[in-house]
C-alpha positions as CSV (number, residue, x, y, z in Angstrom):
1,M,-1.6,-9.6,8.0
2,Y,1.7,-7.9,8.7
3,V,3.5,-6.8,5.5
4,C,6.4,-4.8,7.0
5,L,7.7,-6.3,10.2
6,C,10.4,-3.5,10.5
7,H,7.7,-0.9,10.9
8,G,4.7,-3.0,12.0
9,I,2.7,-2.1,8.9
10,R,-0.3,-4.3,8.0
11,D,-2.0,-4.8,4.6
12,R,-5.0,-2.9,6.1
13,D,-2.7,0.1,6.7
14,L,-1.6,0.0,3.0
15,R,-5.2,-0.3,1.8
16,D,-6.2,2.7,3.9
17,A,-3.3,4.7,2.5
18,V,-4.6,3.9,-1.0
19,T,-8.1,5.0,0.0
20,R,-6.6,8.3,1.2
21,G,-4.9,8.9,-2.1
22,C,-1.7,7.0,-2.4
23,D,-1.5,5.9,-6.0
24,S,2.1,4.9,-6.5
25,F,4.6,2.8,-4.6
26,E,6.7,5.9,-3.8
27,A,3.6,7.7,-2.3
28,L,2.8,4.6,-0.3
29,Q,6.4,4.5,1.1
30,A,6.3,8.2,1.9
31,H,2.9,7.9,3.7
32,T,3.5,4.7,5.6
33,G,7.2,4.0,5.7
34,V,6.7,0.5,4.1
35,S,9.8,-1.0,2.5
36,T,12.1,1.7,3.7
37,C,14.3,-0.4,6.0
38,C,15.3,-3.9,4.9
39,R,13.0,-3.9,1.9
40,T,12.1,-7.6,2.3
41,C,8.4,-6.6,2.2
42,E,8.6,-4.7,-1.1
43,P,7.1,-7.5,-3.3
44,T,4.2,-8.0,-1.0
45,A,3.6,-4.3,-0.5
46,R,3.6,-3.8,-4.2
47,E,1.0,-6.6,-4.6
48,V,-1.2,-5.1,-1.9
49,L,-0.9,-1.7,-3.6
50,E,-1.9,-3.1,-7.0
51,E,-4.9,-5.0,-5.6
52,A,-6.0,-1.9,-3.7
53,L,-5.7,0.3,-6.8
54,A,-7.6,-2.3,-8.9
55,S,-10.4,-2.4,-6.4
56,R,-10.6,1.4,-6.2
57,A,-10.8,1.8,-10.0
58,P,-14.5,0.9,-10.4
59,A,-15.5,3.3,-7.7
60,V,-13.5,6.1,-9.4
61,Q,-15.1,5.4,-12.7
62,A,-18.6,5.3,-11.3
63,A,-18.2,8.7,-9.7
C-alpha cells in the first residue's frame, strides 16, 4: 500500500529500509524521504516503522 503519496513510498519500501538498518523515524525519513513534504503520512509511516522494528526484534535476539 502507498504510505506517502507525495514521494510514492510504499509500506514495502519502509520495511525494506528497516531491514537495511533504519531504526528510528528520523533515519527512515533520511533514507526514504517519507513524511518530508506534507507530513500527512507521518502517523502511518510511524506505525509501519514500529511494526517492522517489532518483527525484526526476534531475529536480532536469535542471532
